[in-house]
C-alpha positions in Angstrom: 15.8 -7.9 -5.5 14.2 -4.5 -7.2 11.3 -4.3 -6.4 8.4 -3.8 -8.8 6.7 -0.3 -9.2 3.1 0.1 -10.7 0.8 2.7 -10.6 -2.8 0.8 -9.8 -5.9 2.8 -9.2 -7.7 2.2 -5.8 -11.4 3.0 -7.2 -13.1 3.9 -4.0 -13.0 2.8 -0.9 -16.5 2.7 0.5 -16.7 4.1 3.9 -20.7 2.7 5.5 -21.9 3.7 8.7 -25.3 1.9 7.5 -26.5 -1.6 7.8 -25.9 -1.8 3.9 -26.6 -0.1 0.7 -29.0 -2.1 -1.6 -27.0 -1.4 -5.0 -25.8 -3.7 -7.3 -23.1 -1.4 -8.8 -22.5 1.7 -6.1 -21.6 5.3 -7.6 -19.6 8.0 -6.0 -21.3 8.9 -2.8 -24.3 11.6 -3.3 -26.1 13.7 -0.7 -29.1 11.9 0.7 -32.2 12.7 2.0 -33.9 11.1 5.1 -36.1 9.3 3.1 -33.2 7.1 1.5 -32.7 5.2 4.6 -32.6 1.5 3.6 -35.9 -0.1 3.9 -34.5 -3.7 4.8 -32.8 -1.9 8.1 -34.6 -5.2 10.2 -33.0 -7.7 8.2 -29.9 -9.2 9.7 -27.4 -7.3 8.0 -27.4 -4.5 10.8 -26.5 -7.2 13.4 -23.0 -6.7 14.6 -22.4 -10.3 14.4 -21.8 -13.1 12.4 -24.5 -15.7 11.5 -22.7 -18.7 13.4 -18.8 -19.0 14.6 -16.5 -18.1 11.8 -14.2 -21.6 11.6 -10.5 -21.3 11.3 -9.6 -22.8 8.2 -11.2 -23.9 4.7 -10.4 -26.4 3.0 -8.7 -26.6 -0.6 -11.3 -26.6 -3.4 -9.3 -29.4 -5.1 -9.5 -31.6 -2.4 -6.1 -32.4 -2.9 -3.7 -30.1 -0.3 -0.9 -32.4 1.5 -1.4 -32.6 5.4 1.6 -30.9 6.9 1.5 -33.4 9.9 1.6 -36.9 8.0 4.6 -35.7 6.0 6.9 -33.7 8.7 8.1 -36.4 10.3 9.0 -39.0 7.7 11.1 -36.1 6.0 12.6 -34.1 9.1 16.4 -35.1 9.9 17.5 -34.4 13.3 20.4 -32.7 13.4 23.1 -31.4 16.1 25.2 -28.9 15.1 27.9 -26.4 17.4 25.3 -23.9 18.7 21.8 -26.5 18.9 20.5 -29.5 18.7 17.4 -29.9 15.8 14.9 -32.1 16.9 11.3 -33.1 15.0 8.9 -30.1 16.5 6.9 -31.4 19.6 3.7 -29.6 20.2 3.6 -27.8 23.6 1.1 -27.0 26.2 0.6 -23.1 26.5 -0.2 -23.4 30.0 3.0 -24.0 29.9 4.0 -20.3 29.1 0.6 -18.2 29.6 -0.2 -18.1 33.6 -4.3 -17.7 34.2 -3.4 -13.8 35.7 -1.7 -13.2 32.0 -4.7 -14.9 30.5 -7.2 -12.7 32.4 -5.3 -9.7 32.1 -5.5 -10.1 27.7 -8.9 -10.8 28.2 -9.5 -7.7 30.1 -7.7 -5.6 27.8 -9.5 -6.4 25.0 -13.0 -6.3 23.6 -14.0 -9.5 25.7 -13.3 -7.1 28.7 -16.6 -5.5 28.1 -18.7 -8.7 27.5 -20.4 -10.6 30.7 -21.9 -13.0 28.0 -18.8 -15.6 28.7 -16.4 -16.3 31.2 -12.9 -15.2 30.9 -12.3 -18.8 30.5 -14.2 -19.5 27.7 -13.1 -16.1 25.8 -9.6 -16.9 26.3 -10.7 -20.1 24.5 -11.9 -18.9 21.7 -10.0 -16.5 20.9 -6.3 -16.0 21.8 -5.9 -19.6 23.1 -6.5 -20.7 19.0 -4.5 -18.1 17.9 -1.1 -19.5 19.3 1.2 -22.7 19.1 4.1 -23.5 20.8 6.8 -26.1 19.4 9.7 -27.1 20.8 12.6 -27.6 18.9 15.6 -28.4 20.0 17.9 -27.3 22.1 20.4 -24.5 22.5 24.4 -25.4 23.0 25.4 -22.0 23.5 25.9 -19.5 26.2 23.9 -17.4 27.5 21.6 -20.0 27.0 23.1 -23.2 27.0 21.3 -26.3 27.6 17.9 -24.2 27.3 15.6 -24.9 25.1 14.3 -23.3 22.1 10.8 -23.0 21.1 9.0 -21.3 18.5 5.8 -19.5 18.9 3.8 -19.6 15.9 0.5 -16.5 15.6 -2.3 -16.6 13.5 -3.3 -13.0 12.5 -7.0 -12.0 12.9 -8.0 -12.8 9.4 -6.3 -14.1 6.1 -2.2 -12.8 5.8 0.0 -14.3 4.0 2.8 -15.1 7.1 2.1 -16.1 10.1 3.7 -14.3 13.2 7.0 -16.3 14.2 9.2 -15.9 17.3 12.2 -17.8 18.5 11.9 -18.1 22.3 14.4 -19.7 24.8 12.9 -20.9 27.4 14.6 -22.3 30.9 12.3 -25.2 31.9 13.5 -25.0 35.4 13.0 -21.7 36.0 10.2 -21.1 33.5 12.0 -17.9 32.1 11.4 -17.5 28.5 14.1 -14.8 26.4 13.3 -13.3 22.8 16.0 -14.2 20.5 15.0 -11.1 18.3 17.5 -12.0 15.6 15.4 -14.9 15.2 11.9 -13.6 15.0 9.1 -10.9 13.3 10.3 -7.7 13.5 7.8 -5.2 13.6 6.6 -2.2 15.4 3.2 -3.8 15.6 3.1 -7.1 18.2 0.0 -8.5 18.5 -2.0 -8.6 22.1 -1.4 -12.3 22.7 2.3 -12.0 22.3 2.8 -8.9 24.4 3.7 -10.7 27.8 5.9 -13.0 26.5 8.2 -11.0 24.9 9.3 -8.9 27.5 12.9 -10.0 28.0 14.3 -10.3 24.4 18.1 -10.5 23.3 18.7 -8.4 20.1 22.8 -10.1 20.2 22.7 -13.8 20.1 22.1 -15.7 17.3 22.7 -19.6 16.4 24.2 -19.8 12.9 22.1 -22.8 11.9 19.2 -20.2 12.1 20.5 -17.2 10.0 18.7 -17.1 6.5 21.3 -16.1 3.6 19.9 -13.0 1.8 21.6 -14.5 -1.3 22.1 -17.7 -2.5 23.6 -18.2 -6.4 22.9 -21.6 -8.5 26.8 -22.6 -9.5 25.2 -23.5 -13.0 23.5 -20.0 -13.3 26.0 -17.0 -13.9 23.8 -14.1 -14.8 21.9 -14.1 -11.5 21.1 -15.5 -7.9 18.0 -15.8 -5.5 17.5 -13.3 -3.3 15.6 -13.4 -0.5 12.0 -11.9 -0.2 10.2 -12.6 2.8 11.7 -14.6 5.7 9.5 -17.0 7.8 6.2 -17.4 5.2 5.1 -20.7 6.7 6.0 -23.2 9.7 6.1 -27.2 8.2 3.9 -28.4 10.8 1.3 -26.3 10.5 -1.6 -26.2 7.6 -1.1 -22.2 7.9 0.8 -21.8 4.4 2.8 -25.0 4.5 4.0 -25.9 0.4 4.4 -29.1 -0.2 8.3 -29.3 -0.4 9.1 -32.5 -1.8 12.3 -31.8 -4.5 15.3 -30.2 -4.5 16.5 -27.5 -6.7 19.5 -27.0 -5.5 21.8 -26.5 -2.1 22.9 -23.7 -1.3 26.6 -23.7 1.1 27.5 -20.6 3.5 30.0 -20.7 6.2 30.0 -24.6 6.5 26.0 -25.1 6.3 24.3 -26.2 4.0 21.0 -25.0 3.0 18.6 -27.2 0.7 16.3 -24.8 -1.6 12.7 -26.2 -3.0 10.6 -25.9 -5.7 6.8 -25.1 -4.8 4.0 -25.7 -6.5 4.2 -26.1 -10.5 3.3 -22.6 -11.2 5.0 -20.1 -9.3 8.8 -19.6 -9.8 9.4 -19.0 -6.4 11.9 -21.0 -4.5 11.5 -22.2 -0.5 14.4 -22.6 1.8 13.7 -25.3 4.8 15.1 -24.5 7.8 16.0 -27.2 10.6 13.6 -26.0 13.1 10.9 -26.1 9.9 10.3 -22.4 9.3 10.1 -22.3 5.7 11.2 -18.9 3.8 10.5 -17.7 -0.1 13.4 -16.5 -2.3 12.9 -14.8 -5.8 15.0 -14.8 -8.8 17.5 -12.0 -8.6 18.9 -11.6 -12.9 19.0 -9.4 -15.8 15.8 -10.8 -16.9 14.0 -9.5 -13.3 15.3 -6.1 -12.9 13.1 -3.3 -13.6 15.0 -1.3 -16.5 16.3 -4.5 -18.5 18.0 -3.8 -21.7 17.2 -6.2 -24.9 19.0 -6.5 -28.0 16.8 -7.7 -30.9 17.3 -10.1 -33.6 14.8 -8.1 -35.7 16.3 -5.4 -38.2 13.3 -3.1 -37.9 13.9 -2.8 -34.4 16.6 -0.4 -33.1 19.3 -2.7 -31.9 18.8 -2.1 -28.2 15.8 -1.0 -26.1 15.0 -1.0 -22.1 12.1 -3.3 -21.7 9.0 -1.8 -20.2 8.0 -5.5 -18.9 7.1 -6.8 -15.9 6.7 -10.4 -14.3 3.7 -10.5 -12.3 0.3 -9.5 -13.0 -1.7 -7.9 -9.8 -3.4 -4.6 -8.1 -4.7 -2.8 -5.0 -1.9 -3.6 -3.7 -1.3 -7.3 -4.6 0.7 -9.2 -6.8 1.1 -12.7 -7.9 4.2 -13.4 -6.6 7.7 -14.6 -8.2 7.2 -15.2 -11.9 4.7 -17.7 -13.1 6.0 -20.7 -14.8 4.0 -21.9 -18.0 3.1 -25.1 -19.7 4.2 -24.1 -23.8 5.5 -25.5 -26.3 9.0 -24.3 -27.6 8.1 -25.0 -31.1 5.3 -22.2 -30.9 8.4 -19.7 -30.0 11.3 -17.9 -32.1 14.3 -16.1 -30.4 13.7 -12.6 -31.5 16.4 -11.0 -29.5 18.3 -11.2 -25.6 19.0 -9.3 -22.7 22.5 -7.6 -22.4 22.9 -10.5 -19.5 22.7 -13.0 -22.3 19.0 -13.9 -21.5 17.0 -15.6 -24.9 13.9 -14.0 -25.5 11.5 -15.6 -27.5 8.0 -14.6 -29.3 5.1 -16.7 -30.6 6.4 -17.6 -33.9 2.9 -17.5 -35.8 0.7 -15.0 -33.0 -2.3 -15.5 -35.4 -2.6 -18.7 -36.1 -2.1 -20.8 -32.5 -4.2 -23.7 -31.7 -7.5 -22.1 -30.2 -6.9 -23.5 -26.8 -3.1 -23.8 -26.0 -1.7 -21.9 -23.2 0.1 -19.8 -25.5 -2.9 -18.8 -27.4 -5.1 -17.9 -24.0 -1.5 -15.6 -23.4 -1.8 -13.8 -26.1 -5.6 -13.2 -26.1 -5.5 -12.2 -23.0 -2.7 -9.9 -23.2 -5.0 -8.0 -26.0 -7.3 -7.9 -24.6 -5.8 -5.6 -21.9 -4.1 -4.1 -24.6 -7.7 -3.0 -26.3 -8.5 -1.5 -22.6 -6.1 1.0 -22.9 -6.0 1.3 -26.6 -9.8 0.8 -27.5 -9.3 1.0 -31.6 -5.8 -1.0 -31.7 -5.9 -4.1 -34.3 -4.5 -7.2 -34.0 -1.4 -6.3 -36.2 -0.7 -3.0 -34.4 -1.1 -4.6 -30.6 1.7 -7.6 -31.9 4.1 -4.5 -33.3 4.3 -3.7 -29.4 6.3 -7.1 -28.8 3.7 -7.8 -26.1 4.4 -10.9 -24.3 8.3 -12.1 -23.9 9.0 -15.3 -23.0 12.4 -16.9 -21.1 13.7 -19.8 -19.6 14.8 -19.7 -15.9 17.8 -21.7 -14.7 16.3 -24.8 -14.2 14.7 -24.8 -17.7 11.0 -23.9 -17.2 9.5 -21.1 -19.1 7.9 -17.9 -17.8 6.6 -14.3 -19.6 7.4 -10.8 -19.5 4.4 -8.8 -19.7 4.9 -5.5 -21.7 3.1 -2.6 -19.4 1.0 -0.9 -22.6 -0.8 -4.3 -22.7 -1.1 -4.5 -19.0 -4.6 -3.8 -17.4 -3.7 -0.8 -14.2 -5.9 -3.0 -12.2 -8.2 -1.2 -9.7 -9.5 -2.5 -6.3 -12.9 -3.0 -6.7 -15.8 -1.7 -5.0 -13.6 -1.9 -1.1 -17.4 -1.7 1.7 -16.2 -0.6 4.8 -19.4 -0.7 7.0 -19.4 0.9 10.4 -21.5 -0.6 13.1 -21.5 2.7 16.1 -23.2 1.8 19.1 -24.3 5.4 19.6 -24.3 8.8 17.9 -20.9 9.5 17.4 -18.4 12.3 16.2 -16.0 10.3 13.8 -12.8 11.1 11.9 -11.6 9.1 9.0 -8.3 9.2 7.1 -6.9 6.8 4.5 -3.2 6.7 3.9 -2.6 6.5 -0.2 -0.3 7.8 -2.7 -2.3 9.9 -4.0 -5.9 10.2 -3.9 -7.9 10.5 -7.7 -11.3 11.6 -6.8 -13.5 11.6 -3.4 -16.9 12.1 -2.1 -17.2 14.8 -0.1 -14.1 16.1 -0.4 -11.3 14.7 1.4 -9.9 17.7 3.5 -6.5 18.3 4.9 -7.2 16.4 8.1 -9.2 13.2 6.3 -13.6 13.3 7.0 -15.0 14.4 9.8 -18.5 13.1 10.0 -21.2 12.6 12.8 -22.4 8.9 12.1 -26.1 8.5 13.2 -27.5 4.8 14.3 -30.0 4.5 11.3 -26.3 4.9 9.2 -26.4 8.7 8.1 -23.5 10.6 7.9 -23.5 14.4 8.4 -20.4 16.1 6.7 -19.4 18.7 8.9 -17.6 20.1 5.6 -20.2 20.9 3.5 -23.1 20.2 5.8 -24.4 18.0 3.7 -26.0 14.1 4.5 -23.9 10.7 2.6 -24.3 7.2 2.5 -20.9 6.7 2.6 -16.8 8.1 1.8 -15.5 7.3 -1.2 -11.8 7.7 -2.3 -10.2 7.0 -5.6 -6.1 6.4 -5.5 -3.0 5.3 -6.5 -0.6 2.9 -4.6 2.8 1.6 -6.1 4.3 -0.6 -4.0 2.7 -3.5 -3.6 2.7 -7.1 -1.7 3.4 -10.8 -2.8 1.6 -13.5 -2.4 1.2 -17.3 -3.6 -1.4 -18.4 -0.6 -4.9 -19.1 -1.9 -7.3 -21.5 -3.7 -7.7 -22.6 -7.2 -11.7 -22.9 -7.2 -13.3 -24.6 -10.7 -16.0 -22.4 -12.3 -18.7 -24.6 -11.4 -18.0 -24.2 -7.4 -17.4 -20.4 -7.6 -20.1 -19.3 -5.4 -20.3 -22.1 -2.8 -16.8 -21.3 -2.1 -17.4 -17.4 -1.9 -20.2 -17.9 0.5 -18.5 -20.2 2.8 -14.9 -18.5 2.9 -16.7 -14.8 3.5 -18.2 -16.3 6.1 -15.4 -18.1 7.7 -14.0 -14.8 7.5 -16.4 -13.0 9.8 -18.4 -10.7 7.1 -22.5 -11.5 8.1 -25.2 -13.1 5.5 -25.9 -8.9 4.1 -22.1 -8.3 3.8 -21.5 -11.8 2.3 -24.5 -11.0 -0.4 -23.3 -7.4 -1.2 -19.6 -8.8 -2.3 -21.4 -11.7 -4.3 -24.0 -9.4 -6.5 -21.0 -7.2 -7.2 -18.1 -9.3 -7.5 -19.3 -13.0 -9.0 -20.8 -12.0 -12.0 -18.0 -10.3 -13.0 -15.9 -12.9 -12.4 -17.4 -15.0 -14.6 -17.8 -13.0 -17.5 -13.6 -14.7 -18.0 -13.8 -17.7 -19.6 -11.7 -19.9 -18.0 -12.5 -22.7 -16.2 -10.5 -21.5 -13.0 -9.8 -18.9 -10.8 -7.0 -18.7 -8.3 -8.4 -16.8 -5.6 -5.9 -15.1 -2.5 -7.2 -13.6 0.7 -5.8 -10.5 2.2 -7.0 -9.4 5.8 -6.4 -6.5 7.7 -2.8 -7.0 8.6 -1.1 -6.7 4.9 -4.0 -4.3 4.0 -3.2 -2.0 6.3 0.2 -1.5 4.7 -1.6 -0.7 1.3 -4.2 1.4 2.6 -3.9 2.5 6.1 -6.9 2.9 7.1 -7.6 5.6 10.8 -10.5 5.7 12.6 -10.9 8.4 15.3 -13.0 6.8 17.8 -11.0 3.9 17.6 -12.9 0.5 16.2 -13.1 -2.4 19.2 -13.3 -4.9 15.6 -11.7 -4.3 12.6 -11.7 -6.5 9.8 -10.7 -6.1 6.4 -10.7 -8.4 4.0 -9.6 -8.0 0.3 -9.9 -10.8 -2.8 -7.3 -11.0 -5.5 -8.1 -12.9 -8.2 -6.4 -14.2 -11.5 -8.6 -16.4 -14.0 -6.3 -19.4 -14.9 -6.3 -22.5 -17.5 -5.7 -25.3 -14.9 -5.9 -26.7 -11.8 -3.0 -26.7 -9.8 -2.5 -27.0 -5.7 -1.3 -23.4 -4.0 0.2 -22.5 -0.3 -3.1 -23.0 1.3 -4.7 -19.6 3.3 -6.7 -20.3 6.5 -9.4 -18.5 6.7 -10.3 -17.2 10.1 -12.1 -14.1 11.8 -12.2 -12.6 15.5 -15.7 -12.2 17.3 -17.4 -8.6 16.2 -17.8 -6.6 19.7 -18.3 -3.0 20.3 -17.6 -0.3 17.9 -17.1 -2.6 14.4 -16.0 -1.8 11.4 -15.8 -4.6 8.7 -14.6 -3.9 5.0 -14.8 -5.9 2.1 -13.2 -5.0 -1.6 -10.9 -7.1 -4.3 -9.0 -6.6 -7.8 -7.9 -9.0 -10.5 -5.1 -9.6 -13.0 -8.1 -8.4 -15.5 -10.5 -5.6 -16.0 -13.9 -5.8 -15.1 -17.0 -3.2 -15.6 
């Protein structure tokens, strides 16, 4: 599937070596004098801990998230194939896989190793023990693991992320031997610490036919495209961790004698979800002429060139995050007219009378939002000038659902808003800071060949060796092309926004002052939008490291990065929920928060 590339502005990453900086609107960093220290340095903003233990989940604000455990056994089909027997997944005791020696070794290697406040047993229970689950999902029937138990190791991230770590293990119950089936497991250079001792022995050759996820799935009535794998193992059906309510089959795809059931997700996303026989879920997106980066449109209107290359995109987003797949719209075809078609014969529609749409209709909201974005780019543009650009096109997917294409000229190049990185050193320290980004547009102080090299003081000041000046933080702006898709998050009513943000940030590990700073910046900007709801998703350390990797030397003992993506929406729906959790703050701790949106903010 072609990736959607878009230049987006990462407006600034502010690296705080101080407790807090009491400003609602942080300007670029400027040199400070000794009298500029924070007068409130004795409050809990300097406390390198949360003010209460972080919970491991949060209720969906719509209060209608299904309980996957209730639904799982009723719709799960136990199956027997030539290569494996699949059963209803059964939760296993972690002590079957971790010995006391392994647990103690993990704790001593981590930041807990420097703690004398609790025992290693308590540390394990509160930390790693709550991060990993094991599920017996069947029995392998082929050599070299015939009659071995097939086990799923489902691990969570240190913070919010868009998919769990899933490893498939061949387990010999008699000997206790474990072999990782690499072809069916999370693939990355990074391995979570808690998984390392279990993944020592791996097999990169053996596969189980029924667990091979197809890259492409064709839907026979649809001749101008197919569905392509976007992300494998986004969820496990028996956990609250990102479980989509899969209750309606879109179609069944057959390959090499295996039937693969593809399900619709929620009513707002065009994604399809494949449910595998072991209970894992993978996400697919449409691959057709309508989704190509350079879709060609043949216009019906005589005043247009016969054929043009469309400058459109399916999803909104920014700062490395975008809405996934394509958005399903509730619009009336009677308010549309066909104005062209793609060269692949997909009909293209526009609003038939965009100047006289019902005020509160979904179509009016879409057009008006695009016009506001257009004016952001072209302040003097009239509504008629805006309409001449064909700002929003509409089309139907293979299942008759309506979606849109957004003209890039009428789209806001979303920025990363106020990323703030608090750095809590234990003592006066020389620190090197590097941010990896496609292009810097501004840095204060100047970003050197090797990044920033500074001395951080316990009172929060930063001495920059390059210019000999002191700063309260480091500031950078930059651009990033590739974005990470998300269909996970929460739909929040306007009246519940403040409580939701406070509760969520607390669960994510931010202390009281950090939460206050976040709310002071984001809440009023979010409420400037008139829609009654917000779709909110959080990107954590693992995922944001893919967007803007941050390297700090000496390496922090604890790093928590939290980025919020939000999109104002006109109606409530049930997205795939996220699990919000954090890790304890110990040792040299770095906390970062920031956000972005599909809408501009001041």
